[in-house]
Residue, then its C-alpha position, 0 to 999 in steps of 0.5 A: m740721742p739728745q745731748k744737753d748743754t752743761h748744767s749750772m750749779n744751782n742745787h746738788l743734794s745726796r741722800r742715803t737710806l735703809t730700806k724705805s725712806a726719802a731725800w735729804a736728811a739723816p738715814v732712817v730705817l723703817a722696815s726691812s727683812a733679811v734671812p742671810a744665807y750664812a752667818a757673816s751677818q745675822n741681820p744685814q742692813y743695806y742702804g740705798a743712796q742717790s745724788r740728785s740735782i735740780d735746776p729750774q730756770y726763769p721763763d724767757r720772754s715767750c714764757y717758755i720755762y725749763t727745769d733740769v733734774w739729773t743724777t749724773r754728778a756725784v754729790g758729797q760721799e755718794p756716787a752719781g745715780f743710784s747705789l746700794g751699800y752698807e756701813p762697816g759692821e752692818a752687812v757684808d759684800t754681796t750681789a744684789t738683784l733689782t726687782s724694780l728701779e724707777f725715778w719719780v718726779a712730781i712737778p707743777q703742770n705748767m712747768a712740765d708739758s713734756v720731758t726730754i731724757y738725755s744721753p748717755t743713759s737715755q737708752y736705759w730709761t723709759q717714761t712709763s706714766r704721767t699722772t695728775i696727783t693731789e698728794i705726794e709722799h716724801y721724807t724731810n727732816g727725819t719724818f715721812s710726810t704727805d703733801s697735798v699738791s695742786s695741779y701737779y704731774l707725777y712722772k715715772f721713769t722705768f729702768s731697763g739696764p743691768k739688774t744685778n750688781q755688787v754691793r760693797y761697804s760705804g767707802d767702796t760704793t759705786t754707781w749702779p751701772n747705767s742708773t744715772i738719769d738726766l731730764r729736762f722738763h719743758g713748760n710754759s709759764c711766766a709766773y715762776d719769776t716771782i715764786v719758788p717752785t717745789i719739786y719732788s724727785g728720787y729713785v724708788a727701788n725694790y731689791t733682793t740680795e744673794n745672802g737673803a736680804a730684801g728691801e724697798v728704797y724710797l728716795v723721793g724728796k722735797q726741794s724748793q728751789r728759786p730759779 
């Protein structure tokens, strides 16, 4: 499996949300459904969280450019990768089962002719699609927005690791086993020494819990980062 050199420390951000939302803002609840199997919580509220970093690089003399997107480092209070948890008083410890877990990256096409998935969790992630898009939904400053984009690819990666995991309150939340992802996108453009690229990325998950809750987590967020 490919090994990558050490990341620089350009941009590290974390995000948590209840049911459906996205990156780098205060938590928000949009929709959820819960039918708890016991009375410890009448309406348990679980959140999804991620720690995500990006690191675009200036092109070299041949116009080769690469951009790193990874979730292997804890950021702030959030553990590395994807996690589910709850705030004290809002739910109870339980076991969650993933219906699906994906990681999405929307990136300018000339920054992303190809991508490499690096170890140690590369065996649990598969690139399942690369499509050309003209718009992307994201969550910024407390509001869902849809941006129009030109000449962007949307890469989707699907998780095949463990489907069940314990969910604990926020102080004890841990990384969903093997859910970290470490990507390097390869492109060819000399233009990015003069502009600030905008990249959208994050986890998208659906889950159920042993005590009857269910939810969708949408952690795709927008970040403009100068190399």
